[in-house]
N, C-alpha and C positions, 0 to 999 in steps of 0.2 A: 811495818809501814805498808799500807795498801797502795794499789796502783794509782788511785785518785790523788793521794797525798804526794806520791812521787811526781806526778804530772804537775801539780801545783808548785812544788819546789823547783822543778825544772823551769817552768814558766817564770817564776820569780827570779831565778838565777840569770835567765836570758834577759829579763828586764833590767836587772842590775848591770849586766855587761853592756847593754845598749846605752844605759844612762851614763855609765863611766866613759864609754867610747865617745859619746856626744860631748860630754863635759870636757874631754881632753881636746877635741877638735875645735871647740868654740873658744877662741883665744881672747885675751884681754883687749886687744885692738878691735876685735869684732864687737865685743861688749861696749866699748867706748863709742864706736860708730853708731850702734843702735841707741846708746844713751843720748847722743847728740840729737837724734830724731825725737826721742822722748822729751828732751828739753824744748824742741820746737813745738811739740804738741802742748806742753805746759804753757807756752807763751801764746798759744793760739795761732801759730804760723802753720803754713802748709808742711806736712810731714809724711813720711812713709809709714803707713799702718803696719806693714809687715815688720819693720824695724822696731817700732814701738811695742808691738806684741811680743817680739823676740826678747827685748830688754825686760819688759814687765814679767813675761812668763818665766824667763830664766831666773830673775831675782826671787820671785815668789816660789818657784819650784825648788831652788836651793834652800830657801828659808824653810819650806815644808819638809824637805828631806833631812836637813841637818840641825833644825832647832832642837835644843836640849842636848845636842851632841857636841857642838863647837861653841854655841852661844845660846843665850836665853832671851828670846824676844818677849816683851810684855804681852800679856793676854789681850790687852786693848789696843795694841799697835795695828795700824791700818796698812793695807798694801801700798798706798801712796807714801806713807811714812817710811816703809822699808825701802822702797825705790829711792826716796830722797836721801836716805842714809848712804846707799851705795853710790848714788850720783855725786854727793858731796865728797865721799872718799876718793872716787875716781878723779874728780876735778882737782883735788888737793895732792894727788900722787901720780902725776903723769909719768914719772920715772918707772912706775911699776906696770904700765900698760902692756908690756911685752910678756907678762906672766899669764898664767892660765886664768880664764874667766872665773872658774871655780874658786881658785885661791883669792882672787880679788873680792869676790862677793862675800866669801866666808871671813876674810880679814876685815872687811868693812863692818860686817855685822858683829864680829867678835869685839871690835873696838867700841862700837856703840852699845852693845848689849852683852857684856861679859857673862860667861857661863856661871850660873849659880851653883854654889857648892853644897 
């Protein structure tokens, strides 16, 4: 393995560590707070752009990272549809809001789009 390959692997490992660290700090209650702002945005009400971006970005990021690992989203699914799936799951399961955001998003997507065998 040459020096360039070692550097690339090191950068990749640091990236994974950062992603894991962030996903553990972002809790379910944080996700729900941001989702509530996303719902305001959908209704055309005044909303926090930062919170909407956080919710949207987190859902799409988790989908991109874990699609075909834990769930299988249809190739024609839209970002809005993926957010709606998570939104519905969160609204139907308030008893789970204390769990990690990562678990909530992956559980919602697994339920809606089970992994193909």
